[in-house]
Kinemage of the C-alpha trace (Angstrom):
@kinemage 1
@onewidth
@group {chain A} dominant
@subgroup {mainchain}
@vectorlist {calphas} color= white
{ca met a 1} P -67.222 -52.901 11.545
{ca ala a 2} L -65.208 -51.597 8.625
{ca ser a 3} L -63.798 -53.686 5.832
{ca ser a 4} L -61.854 -53.108 2.670
{ca thr a 5} L -61.399 -55.306 -0.345
{ca thr a 6} L -58.242 -54.923 -2.385
{ca ala a 7} L -58.795 -56.026 -5.949
{ca leu a 8} L -55.636 -56.203 -8.025
{ca gly a 9} L -55.473 -56.420 -11.781
{ca gly a 10} L -55.991 -54.293 -14.867
{ca ala a 11} L -58.057 -51.150 -15.218
{ca ala a 12} L -61.205 -53.112 -15.954
{ca ala a 13} L -63.281 -54.265 -13.004
{ca pro a 14} L -62.054 -57.742 -12.014
{ca ala a 15} L -64.061 -60.897 -12.337
{ca arg a 16} L -65.551 -62.092 -9.101
{ca ala a 17} L -63.123 -64.363 -7.293
{ca gly a 18} L -64.334 -67.302 -5.266
{ca leu a 19} L -63.014 -67.274 -1.724
{ca ala a 20} L -61.949 -70.720 -0.652
{ca pro a 21} L -62.358 -71.557 3.040
{ca gln a 22} L -58.817 -72.193 4.272
{ca asn a 23} L -56.240 -70.887 6.733
{ca gly a 24} L -55.966 -67.424 5.237
{ca ile a 25} L -56.524 -65.659 8.524
{ca leu a 26} L -53.553 -64.088 10.220
{ca gly a 27} L -52.336 -65.777 13.364
{ca ser a 28} L -52.163 -69.406 14.382
{ca asn a 29} L -55.864 -70.131 14.553
{ca ser a 30} L -59.005 -69.304 12.601
{ca lys a 31} L -60.652 -66.969 15.081
{ca pro a 32} L -61.304 -63.417 13.843
{ca phe a 33} L -59.668 -60.705 15.895
{ca ala a 34} L -59.554 -56.936 16.226
{ca gly a 35} L -57.492 -55.784 13.286
{ca val a 36} L -56.902 -57.331 9.901
{ca met a 37} L -58.194 -60.581 8.505
{ca leu a 38} L -57.123 -61.822 5.087
{ca lys a 39} L -58.793 -64.412 2.920
{ca lys a 40} L -56.847 -65.933 0.068
{ca ala a 41} L -58.661 -66.069 -3.244
{ca gln a 42} L -58.160 -68.970 -5.612
{ca gln a 43} L -58.460 -67.733 -9.163
{ca val a 44} L -56.574 -67.247 -12.377
{ca gly a 45} L -57.243 -63.533 -12.728
{ca pro a 46} L -57.143 -60.701 -10.191
{ca leu a 47} L -56.712 -61.263 -6.472
{ca ser a 48} L -59.241 -60.174 -3.902
{ca leu a 49} L -57.976 -59.579 -0.375
{ca arg a 50} L -60.493 -58.805 2.320
{ca val a 51} L -59.225 -56.666 5.162
{ca arg a 52} L -61.623 -56.499 8.075
{ca gly a 53} L -61.149 -54.065 10.905
{ca ser a 54} L -63.281 -55.414 13.721
{ca ala a 55} L -61.943 -53.177 16.484
{ca thr a 56} L -65.362 -51.523 16.677
{ca ser a 57} L -67.552 -54.501 17.419
{ca ser a 58} L -71.251 -54.893 16.835
{ca pro a 59} L -73.277 -52.168 18.548
{ca arg a 60} L -75.287 -54.954 20.196
{ca lys a 61} L -72.245 -55.907 22.287
{ca leu a 62} L -72.428 -52.733 24.306
{ca phe a 63} L -71.507 -53.794 27.797
{ca ser a 64} L -69.042 -56.346 29.063
{ca pro a 65} L -69.551 -57.286 32.732
{ca lys a 66} L -66.325 -59.275 32.554
{ca ala a 67} L -64.370 -56.183 31.461
{ca ala a 68} L -65.989 -54.060 34.148
{ca ala a 69} L -65.210 -56.616 36.836
{ca ala a 70} L -61.594 -56.773 35.676
{ca lys a 71} L -60.977 -53.061 36.331
{ca ser a 72} L -58.358 -52.711 39.043
{ca gly a 73} L -58.296 -49.357 40.832
{ca asp a 74} L -59.070 -46.322 38.768
{ca gly a 75} L -56.610 -47.098 35.961
{ca val a 76} L -55.746 -44.442 33.388
{ca gln a 77} L -57.941 -41.388 33.924
{ca ile a 78} L -59.624 -40.252 30.707
{ca ala a 79} L -61.468 -37.155 29.491
{ca val a 80} L -63.661 -37.373 26.380
{ca leu a 81} L -64.347 -34.039 24.677
{ca gly a 82} L -67.395 -33.943 22.413
{ca ala a 83} L -68.904 -37.083 23.902
{ca ser a 84} L -72.423 -36.527 22.531
{ca gly a 85} L -71.535 -37.196 18.878
{ca tyr a 86} L -71.335 -40.610 17.230
{ca thr a 87} L -67.542 -40.679 17.448
{ca gly a 88} L -67.648 -39.671 21.105
{ca ala a 89} L -70.241 -42.321 21.922
{ca glu a 90} L -68.158 -45.053 20.314
{ca ile a 91} L -65.035 -43.936 22.173
{ca val a 92} L -67.000 -43.937 25.444
{ca arg a 93} L -68.341 -47.440 24.753
{ca ile a 94} L -64.874 -48.845 24.039
{ca leu a 95} L -63.181 -47.140 26.993
{ca ala a 96} L -65.948 -48.007 29.450
{ca asn a 97} L -65.460 -51.688 28.648
{ca his a 98} L -61.670 -51.548 28.929
{ca pro a 99} L -60.207 -52.820 32.222
{ca gln a 100} L -57.374 -50.267 32.309
{ca phe a 101} L -59.307 -47.042 31.635
{ca his a 102} L -61.619 -44.946 33.768
{ca ile a 103} L -63.627 -42.085 32.247
{ca lys a 104} L -63.380 -39.133 34.615
{ca val a 105} L -64.624 -36.221 32.462
{ca met a 106} L -67.039 -36.017 29.529
{ca thr a 107} L -67.935 -32.782 27.751
{ca ala a 108} L -70.809 -31.832 25.448
{ca asp a 109} L -71.705 -28.150 25.353
{ca arg a 110} L -75.251 -28.623 24.019
{ca lys a 111} L -75.973 -31.492 26.433
{ca ala a 112} L -74.229 -30.042 29.498
{ca gly a 113} L -75.831 -31.172 32.752
{ca glu a 114} L -77.393 -34.304 31.260
{ca gln a 115} L -76.603 -37.900 32.115
{ca phe a 116} L -74.848 -39.689 29.268
{ca gly a 117} L -77.438 -42.461 29.355
{ca ser a 118} L -80.170 -39.963 28.476
{ca val a 119} L -78.265 -39.016 25.303
{ca phe a 120} L -77.349 -42.591 24.360
{ca pro a 121} L -79.780 -44.942 26.160
{ca his a 122} L -77.884 -48.054 25.060
{ca leu a 123} L -75.059 -46.966 27.416
{ca ile a 124} L -77.289 -46.179 30.398
{ca ser a 125} L -75.912 -49.109 32.418
{ca gln a 126} L -72.395 -47.676 32.402
{ca asp a 127} L -71.052 -45.832 35.445
{ca leu a 128} L -70.210 -42.516 33.768
{ca pro a 129} L -69.874 -38.889 34.896
{ca arg a 130} L -72.455 -36.263 34.007
{ca leu a 131} L -71.804 -34.251 30.834
{ca val a 132} L -70.337 -30.770 31.320
{ca ala a 133} L -69.532 -27.819 29.067
{ca ile a 134} L -65.929 -27.835 27.968
{ca lys a 135} L -65.282 -24.519 29.739
{ca asp a 136} L -66.254 -26.209 33.015
{ca ala a 137} L -64.130 -29.330 32.534
{ca asp a 138} L -61.670 -30.060 35.346
{ca phe a 139} L -58.565 -31.810 34.012
{ca ser a 140} L -56.886 -32.286 37.378
{ca gly a 141} L -56.128 -35.967 37.795
{ca val a 142} L -56.730 -36.658 34.088
{ca asp a 143} L -53.995 -38.578 32.243
{ca ala a 144} L -55.244 -38.585 28.661
{ca val a 145} L -57.832 -36.865 26.471
{ca phe a 146} L -59.815 -38.160 23.505
{ca cys a 147} L -60.970 -35.166 21.473
{ca cys a 148} L -64.062 -36.012 19.400
{ca leu a 149} L -64.950 -32.488 18.275
{ca pro a 150} L -65.438 -31.483 14.603
{ca his a 151} L -62.438 -30.384 12.563
{ca gly a 152} L -61.706 -26.685 12.822
{ca thr a 153} L -62.795 -26.507 16.462
{ca thr a 154} L -60.113 -28.622 18.092
{ca gln a 155} L -56.986 -26.592 17.366
{ca glu a 156} L -57.511 -23.822 19.921
{ca ile a 157} L -58.988 -26.253 22.451
{ca ile a 158} L -56.056 -28.663 22.288
{ca lys a 159} L -53.632 -25.752 22.404
{ca gly a 160} L -55.171 -24.737 25.740
{ca leu a 161} L -55.027 -28.172 27.392
{ca pro a 162} L -52.505 -28.864 30.190
{ca gln a 163} L -49.115 -29.914 28.833
{ca his a 164} L -48.951 -33.162 30.812
{ca leu a 165} L -51.908 -34.693 28.973
{ca lys a 166} L -51.621 -37.348 26.296
{ca ile a 167} L -54.079 -36.420 23.540
{ca val a 168} L -55.772 -38.437 20.807
{ca asp a 169} L -57.577 -36.168 18.345
{ca leu a 170} L -60.242 -37.855 16.234
{ca ser a 171} L -60.866 -34.866 13.970
{ca ala a 172} L -58.876 -34.152 10.805
{ca asp a 173} L -57.068 -31.151 12.278
{ca phe a 174} L -53.677 -32.788 12.814
{ca arg a 175} L -53.565 -35.480 10.135
{ca leu a 176} L -51.963 -33.450 7.345
{ca arg a 177} L -48.375 -32.347 7.938
{ca asp a 178} L -48.510 -29.563 5.339
{ca ile a 179} L -50.519 -26.680 6.843
{ca asn a 180} L -50.918 -25.094 3.407
{ca glu a 181} L -52.481 -28.302 2.138
{ca tyr a 182} L -54.738 -28.326 5.193
{ca ala a 183} L -55.892 -24.776 4.392
{ca glu a 184} L -56.547 -25.724 0.765
{ca trp a 185} L -58.708 -28.751 1.574
{ca tyr a 186} L -60.453 -27.553 4.736
{ca gly a 187} L -61.060 -23.931 3.777
{ca his a 188} L -59.327 -22.138 6.655
{ca ser a 189} L -55.808 -21.637 7.942
{ca his a 190} L -54.451 -23.844 10.701
{ca arg a 191} L -54.455 -22.074 14.073
{ca ala a 192} L -51.997 -24.348 15.857
{ca pro a 193} L -49.118 -25.013 13.429
{ca glu a 194} L -46.724 -25.727 16.295
{ca leu a 195} L -48.945 -28.638 17.344
{ca gln a 196} L -49.203 -29.795 13.744
{ca glu a 197} L -45.436 -30.277 13.734
{ca glu a 198} L -45.598 -32.208 17.008
{ca ser a 199} L -48.469 -34.536 16.132
{ca val a 200} L -48.001 -38.175 15.119
{ca tyr a 201} L -50.254 -39.917 12.590
{ca gly a 202} L -51.919 -42.665 14.582
{ca leu a 203} L -52.241 -45.585 12.194
{ca thr a 204} L -50.925 -47.871 14.901
{ca glu a 205} L -50.216 -50.952 12.792
{ca leu a 206} L -47.774 -48.897 10.707
{ca his a 207} L -46.486 -46.319 13.236
{ca arg a 208} L -46.583 -48.166 16.545
{ca asp a 209} L -43.345 -46.795 18.028
{ca asp a 210} L -44.152 -43.205 17.048
{ca val a 211} L -47.612 -43.477 18.591
{ca arg a 212} L -46.231 -44.975 21.797
{ca asn a 213} L -43.952 -41.976 22.382
{ca ala a 214} L -46.267 -39.192 21.170
{ca arg a 215} L -48.032 -36.540 23.237
{ca leu a 216} L -50.509 -35.703 20.441
{ca val a 217} L -51.833 -38.451 18.177
{ca ala a 218} L -53.907 -37.662 15.086
{ca asn a 219} L -56.375 -40.507 14.685
{ca pro a 220} L -56.634 -41.501 10.990
{ca gly a 221} L -59.803 -40.986 8.998
{ca cys a 222} L -62.146 -43.871 8.250
{ca tyr a 223} L -61.513 -44.189 4.511
{ca pro a 224} L -57.736 -43.640 4.881
{ca thr a 225} L -57.547 -46.422 7.471
{ca ser a 226} L -59.320 -48.971 5.270
{ca ile a 227} L -57.186 -47.983 2.262
{ca gln a 228} L -53.730 -47.543 3.771
{ca leu a 229} L -53.700 -50.786 5.771
{ca pro a 230} L -53.617 -52.957 2.627
{ca leu a 231} L -51.843 -50.556 0.249
{ca val a 232} L -48.966 -49.112 2.304
{ca pro a 233} L -47.173 -52.464 2.853
{ca leu a 234} L -47.517 -53.289 -0.851
{ca val a 235} L -46.192 -49.881 -1.896
{ca lys a 236} L -43.237 -50.119 0.504
{ca ala a 237} L -42.332 -53.540 -0.866
{ca lys a 238} L -42.646 -52.262 -4.457
{ca leu a 239} L -45.093 -55.035 -5.279
{ca ile a 240} L -47.545 -52.748 -7.087
{ca lys a 241} L -47.216 -49.913 -9.571
{ca leu a 242} L -47.780 -46.372 -8.309
{ca thr a 243} L -49.899 -45.316 -11.285
{ca asn a 244} L -53.601 -45.901 -11.894
{ca ile a 245} L -54.543 -46.580 -8.271
{ca ile a 246} L -58.340 -46.535 -8.306
{ca ile a 247} L -60.371 -46.644 -5.102
{ca asp a 248} L -64.115 -47.271 -4.854
{ca ala a 249} L -65.271 -46.819 -1.243
{ca lys a 250} L -68.628 -47.013 0.523
{ca ser a 251} L -69.606 -45.804 3.991
{ca gly a 252} L -72.573 -45.968 6.318
{ca val a 253} L -74.479 -42.783 7.190
{ca ser a 254} L -73.115 -42.415 10.727
{ca gly a 255} L -69.788 -41.452 9.148
{ca ala a 256} L -71.408 -38.164 8.144
{ca gly a 257} L -71.930 -37.230 11.808
{ca arg a 258} L -74.946 -36.677 14.038
{ca gly a 259} L -75.917 -33.215 12.810
{ca ala a 260} L -79.171 -32.800 10.873
{ca lys a 261} L -78.577 -32.644 7.114
{ca glu a 262} L -81.182 -32.894 4.385
{ca ala a 263} L -79.028 -35.247 2.304
{ca asn a 264} L -78.869 -37.689 5.226
{ca leu a 265} L -82.606 -37.880 5.926
{ca tyr a 266} L -84.088 -41.366 5.730
{ca thr a 267} L -86.218 -40.574 2.694
{ca glu a 268} L -83.164 -39.231 0.869
{ca ile a 269} L -80.876 -42.226 1.431
{ca ala a 270} L -83.195 -45.220 1.877
{ca glu a 271} L -82.888 -48.007 -0.705
{ca gly a 272} L -80.123 -46.256 -2.585
{ca ile a 273} L -76.456 -45.415 -2.872
{ca his a 274} L -74.823 -42.285 -4.210
{ca ala a 275} L -71.345 -40.957 -4.851
{ca tyr a 276} L -70.290 -37.740 -3.140
{ca gly a 277} L -67.202 -35.561 -2.779
{ca ile a 278} L -66.022 -36.566 -6.258
{ca thr a 279} L -62.570 -34.989 -6.881
{ca ser a 280} L -62.918 -32.987 -3.651
{ca his a 281} L -63.125 -35.414 -0.723
{ca arg a 282} L -60.919 -34.290 2.162
{ca his a 283} L -59.529 -37.752 2.759
{ca val a 284} L -57.688 -37.683 -0.588
{ca pro a 285} L -54.637 -35.734 0.670
{ca glu a 286} L -54.471 -37.918 3.769
{ca ile a 287} L -54.404 -41.111 1.701
{ca glu a 288} L -51.900 -39.659 -0.758
{ca gln a 289} L -49.686 -38.473 2.112
{ca gly a 290} L -49.463 -42.016 3.504
{ca leu a 291} L -48.825 -43.647 0.131
{ca thr a 292} L -46.265 -40.986 -0.821
{ca asp a 293} L -44.384 -41.592 2.428
{ca ala a 294} L -44.361 -45.325 1.728
{ca ala a 295} L -43.199 -44.895 -1.873
{ca glu a 296} L -40.755 -42.039 -1.141
{ca ser a 297} L -42.129 -40.390 -4.270
{ca lys a 298} L -45.373 -38.594 -5.097
{ca val a 299} L -48.420 -40.850 -5.388
{ca thr a 300} L -51.824 -39.703 -6.616
{ca ile a 301} L -55.051 -41.677 -6.545
{ca ser a 302} L -58.491 -41.739 -8.124
{ca phe a 303} L -60.937 -41.897 -5.201
{ca thr a 304} L -64.728 -42.072 -5.317
{ca pro a 305} L -66.610 -42.384 -1.992
{ca his a 306} L -70.254 -43.444 -1.755
{ca leu a 307} L -72.906 -43.139 0.940
{ca met a 308} L -74.863 -46.331 1.555
{ca cys a 309} L -78.216 -46.746 3.278
{ca met a 310} L -76.850 -48.392 6.416
{ca lys a 311} L -75.995 -46.762 9.717
{ca arg a 312} L -72.433 -48.048 10.094
{ca gly a 313} L -69.780 -49.954 8.189
{ca met a 314} L -67.342 -49.404 5.346
{ca gln a 315} L -66.267 -51.201 2.181
{ca ser a 316} L -63.236 -49.965 0.224
{ca thr a 317} L -62.136 -51.623 -3.001
{ca met a 318} L -58.746 -50.766 -4.509
{ca tyr a 319} L -57.723 -51.540 -8.095
{ca val a 320} L -53.975 -51.528 -8.729
{ca glu a 321} L -51.486 -52.974 -11.213
{ca leu a 322} L -48.922 -55.569 -10.181
{ca ala a 323} L -45.245 -54.743 -10.512
{ca ser a 324} L -43.287 -56.729 -13.079
{ca gly a 325} L -42.834 -60.350 -12.067
{ca val a 326} L -45.156 -60.085 -9.053
{ca thr a 327} L -48.011 -62.544 -8.605
{ca ala a 328} L -51.252 -62.252 -6.693
{ca asn a 329} L -49.938 -64.807 -4.222
{ca asp a 330} L -46.933 -62.556 -3.526
{ca leu a 331} L -49.321 -59.829 -2.371
{ca tyr a 332} L -51.234 -62.202 -0.153
{ca glu a 333} L -48.100 -63.598 1.472
{ca his a 334} L -46.649 -60.131 2.064
{ca leu a 335} L -49.800 -58.795 3.715
{ca lys a 336} L -50.112 -61.964 5.773
{ca ser a 337} L -46.543 -61.704 7.067
{ca thr a 338} L -46.962 -57.970 7.726
{ca tyr a 339} L -50.045 -58.231 9.888
{ca glu a 340} L -49.410 -61.500 11.683
{ca val a 341} L -46.487 -59.689 13.329
{ca cys a 342} L -48.321 -56.558 14.479
{ca leu a 343} L -51.671 -58.220 15.213
{ca pro a 344} L -51.019 -61.369 17.282
{ca asp a 345} L -53.595 -64.132 17.230
{ca his a 346} L -54.619 -63.709 20.880
{ca val a 347} L -56.181 -60.290 20.145
{ca gly a 348} L -59.963 -60.311 19.883
C-alpha cells in the first residue's frame, strides 16, 4: 500500500499536526477504499493531508474465492508480459481476483516452461497458464496486454504487437511525451516515437476519459502517482505557489525490482534508510510534466527519494507554499471534493 503526506507551509519542516478522528474520509461513510483517503488535521500551523492508495492490498489477501466464483464466462482475455518480476506478479494477483478478467497468456523468458506457482508460491492456488517465452506467445483471442518488462525493452515489443490489442505498459517507456527528454534521462533514444505520440498517461483519477479511449496507456510511476494525486488538483486550482515545491519520498525495496543488486542486499539495507538518485532520479521529469500541464507554465521541483528497509510501501511528503489568501482548510476541501467525485464510496 502506498501513501503520501502533503505538508503545506513554509520552507522549514512543519510541526507535527495531530490528526483528529472525524469524517475526513472521502465518500459518505468511514470505510477506507481503493484510491484516496484524506484526514483533516486540526492545527494552527501547516496542514497535513494523508493520501492513501490502497488499490494494491495487503500481500496476505492473495486469493478471493468470492471473486473467482463471480467470474462469468471467460471475460476479457489478458496477456501479461514479464510476469516473473514483482510488477508482473502484482498484476497477475489483481487480475486473477477480478471477476471480469481471464489471464490467457503469461510470458517470462528466463522462466519459460515453468508453472507460475513455482515462481511465486503464494499464487499457486490460482488457475493460471504456464509461462512461455515472449517469442512463443500466441495473442489470438487476447483482448488486452499488460506489459511489465523493464524500460528500454518494451518499445520494440509493443511495436510488434497486433493492432487490435489494448495495451497497458508499466515501464517508463511511454510516460514522457518529449522523446528528447526521454533520451536525456534514460540514456538511449526512443525506438518507437510514433507510439510515444499515441500513448496516454494513465493516471486514471485525472485522465479518466483519455484512458478509456486509448489503445496504449502508459502506467504512471510509483513516486509520480503518490505526488501528482495531491498536488495536481491544488496546482490547477491555483491554491499553492509553483515555487519551492520540495518532495521527500520513501519507498520499499521491491520498487527497485527483482534483479540481484549489491545495494539491495539485506545486510546493506537492514535497519537503515538512505537517499538515492539525488538530482538524477528518472521520475523527476514525469512529475514535472504533470505539474507543468496542470499549471500551464513550467514547474520544477526539488525531489529526494529514499530507500527504506521494508519490502513494499511508499511515503511521499510534499512541502509547498499557500497562495495568497488561501487557508489549509481550502486545500482540504478542494482535495475532498475532487476525489469524492472520481472515487465513489462503494469502491473497496
